[in-house]
C-alpha positions in Angstrom: 67.0 203.5 96.4 70.2 202.7 94.4 72.4 199.7 95.0 75.7 200.1 96.7 78.7 200.2 94.3 81.6 197.8 94.7 83.8 200.8 95.5 81.6 202.1 98.3 81.1 198.6 99.7 84.9 198.0 99.9 85.5 201.5 101.2 83.1 200.8 104.0 84.8 197.5 104.7 88.2 199.1 105.0 86.8 201.9 107.2 85.3 199.3 109.5 88.6 197.3 109.6 90.5 200.5 110.5 88.3 200.9 113.6 88.2 204.7 112.9 85.3 206.9 112.1 84.7 208.0 108.6 85.1 211.6 109.7 88.4 210.9 111.3 89.7 209.3 108.1 88.5 212.3 106.1 90.4 214.6 108.4 93.5 212.5 108.2 93.3 212.5 104.4 92.6 216.2 104.3 89.1 215.7 102.7 86.0 217.8 103.4 83.4 216.4 105.8 81.2 213.7 104.2 83.6 213.4 101.2 83.8 209.6 101.6 80.1 209.2 102.5 79.2 211.0 99.3 80.5 208.0 97.3 77.4 206.1 98.6 75.5 207.9 95.9 77.3 205.9 93.2 79.9 208.5 92.2 83.4 207.2 91.6 86.5 208.8 92.9 89.0 210.6 90.7 92.2 208.6 89.9 94.2 210.7 92.3 91.7 210.3 95.1 91.4 206.5 94.4 95.2 206.2 94.8 95.2 208.3 98.0 92.4 206.1 99.5 94.1 202.9 98.5 97.5 204.0 99.9 95.8 205.1 103.2 94.2 201.6 103.7 97.2 199.8 102.2 95.2 198.1 99.5 95.4 198.2 95.7 93.2 200.6 93.7 92.1 197.6 91.6 90.7 196.0 94.8 88.8 199.1 95.7 87.1 199.3 92.3 86.4 195.6 92.1 88.9 194.6 89.4 90.4 192.0 91.7 89.4 190.3 95.0 93.0 190.4 96.2 93.4 193.4 98.4 97.2 193.7 98.4 99.5 194.5 95.5 102.1 192.5 97.5 100.0 189.3 97.3 102.2 186.3 96.2 99.6 185.6 93.5 99.9 189.1 92.0 103.6 189.1 92.3 103.8 185.7 90.6 101.5 186.8 87.8 103.8 189.7 87.0 106.8 187.5 86.4 107.8 186.4 82.9 108.1 182.7 82.1 111.9 182.5 82.8 111.3 184.1 86.2 108.4 181.7 87.0 110.7 178.7 86.2 113.4 180.1 88.5 110.8 180.6 91.2 109.6 177.0 90.7 113.2 175.7 91.1 113.6 177.8 94.3 110.4 176.4 95.7 111.3 172.8 94.8 114.7 173.1 96.5 113.2 174.7 99.5 110.5 172.0 99.8 113.1 169.2 99.4 115.2 170.7 102.3 112.1 171.1 104.4 111.1 167.4 103.9 114.6 166.2 104.4 115.0 168.1 107.7 111.5 167.3 109.1 111.1 164.4 111.5 108.0 162.5 110.7 106.4 160.5 113.5 106.7 156.7 113.3 103.5 155.1 112.0 102.7 151.8 113.7 
């Protein structure tokens, strides 16, 4: 018996999170019956199908194939990593100013 691929494991995880049956998802995607279950055998989806599945579950293709453990392309970590150094410094300044305002406007309890 072969070991489950990362893709199939994550696909199953997303199917379970959706609270839908595999067959229902296949119908919604316009796939033939057992198309998703067939990935259990270790076959990998085509690039087009990988993108369709990722878009359906609102996760990144990189997450589905195990290139990252962050499921969303909109993760602050991924967005930050895509910035150049100048943009990262600007973001740092914005965060610093925001945190200063937050601290200034936050009432701390008296410690006795």
